[in-house]
N, C-alpha and C positions, 0 to 999 in steps of 0.2 A: 061519501067522503069528500071533504072540502079540500081543494087544492089551494095552497098558499103560493102566490107568485113572489119570487124573489126579485128585488130591484135589478135592473139590467146593469151588470158590472161594467160593460163597455161604456155605458152612459156615465157612470160614476168616474171611470178612468178619464173619459173625455172632459168632464167637468173639472176634475182635479188638474188636468193638463192645462186648462185655460185659466185656472185660478192663479193670477199673477202673484198675489201676496203669499200664497202657500208655497209656490215654487221658489220665491225669493228667500223665504224662511228655510227651505230645504237646503239651499246653497249658502245660507248665512250671509246674504248680500242685501244691500239696500235696494229699493225699488228701481232706482236710477241705474244700477249696475246689473240688474236681473236680465237674463237672456230673453225671457218672455216679454218683458216690457220693451226691450230692444226690437223684438219681432213686431210688436204693435206699432212702434214708431216707424220702422222700416216699411210696414204695410201702408201707413199713411204716405210715406215718400213714394211708394209705387203708385198709389191712387193719384197723387198730385202730378207725378211724372206722366202718367197715362193721360190725364186731362190736358196737361201742357202739350204733349205730343199731338193729341187730337186737335187742339185749337191751332197749333202751328200747321198741322197737316191740312186742315180745311182752308187755311189761308193760302197755301201753295198748290193745292190740288182740288179738282172738282169731282174726282172719282171717290165715292164713299167706301168702296170695297178696298181700294189701296190703303186708304187712311185706316180703316178697321184692321187690316192685316198688319200694318206697321205698329199700331197701338197694341194689338194682340201679341205680336212677337216681342216687342219691347217689354210688355208687362210680364210675359212668361219668363223672359231672360232676367228681369229684375227680381222676380219672385224666387227663381232658382238661386241667384246670388244671395239674396236675403236668407234663404233657408240654409245654405251652406255656412254663412256667417253665424247664424244663430246656433246651429249644431256645433260649430267650433267653440263658441262661447260656452255652451252647455257643457261640453267635454272639459274645457278648462276649469269651469266652476266645480264640476264633479271631482276632478283631479285635486284641486285645491282643498276641497272638503275632505277627501279621503286622506290626503297628506296630513292635514291637521288632526284628524282622528288617529292616524298611525303614530304621529309624534306623541300625542297624549297617551295612548295605550302603551307605547314602548317605554316612555319615561316612567310611567307608573309601574310597569312590570319590572323595570331595572332597579327601581328604588328598593323594593322588598329584599331581593337577594343581597344588595349592597349593604343594607342595614344589618342583615344577618352576618355577612362577612366581617363587617367592621366590629360588631359585637364579639365575635369569636376571636378575632385578632387582638382586640383589647383585653379579652379574658386571658389569652395565652401570654401576652406581654406582661400582664400583672403578676403572673406566676402563681395564681390561685389554684390552678389545676395541677401543674407540676412545674418544676424549674426548667428554664430554657437555657441552652448554651449561648455563648456570645455570638457564635455564627448564626444560630437560629434567630436570635434577637435582632441581628442586622437584617435578616430576610423578613422578619415580621414587621420591622419598622418600614422597610420598603413597601411591603404589602399594605400597611396602614396608610402610608402617604399616597399610594396609588388609589386606594379605596376612597380616600378623602377627595382626591382630584376627580375621580369618577363620579362621586356624589355631587360635586360642584357642577360637573357637566350635565348630570341628570336634572339638577335644580334649574340650570339654564334652559334645558329642554322644556321643563314644566312652565317656566316663565314665558318662553316663546309660544307654547301652546295656549297659555292664558291670554297672551296679547292677541293672538289670532282669533280667539273665541270672544274677545272683548270682555273677559272676566277678570282682568287684572285690577285689584283694588288700588285706588290712589292713596298715597300717604301725603297729606298736605302739611307742609312745614314752612316756617318763616325762614327766609334766607336774606342775608345782606347783599345788597347790590353794590 
């Protein structure tokens, strides 16, 4: 019996985590705004800072162990600061993505019941099912007006969702200046 080896999932997860373009698409961000790209840039800052500290240290001290310890402690400190900054940016990007998805889902979920409500109210006001009293007609008019207002709010939510997702189509028109 032949054993088939499955690819190591940890390696795949690791490769996915360092794929900057994939991570940026996940958060719907450009490369310049992506936390992983920021991590790369801050890593370069740590390397340059470590080298600068080393060269300054050898200028002022002859003891290589002291210089190495100073460079080591500064590098560890900078890496810890970088890591906390990156994790904060990742959380912010994830929250923004989740908020956009929530707004999109909620607006679509609200639109269907509102359409049904509007249809039923219009049907009742028309009197095709049965006649309505004047008092009922007043309440139905209020209900119709509120459903129209709610429908406008849901449409605004959908527009906001499309703007955040960069899916809002442009309508080009001539305008006088």
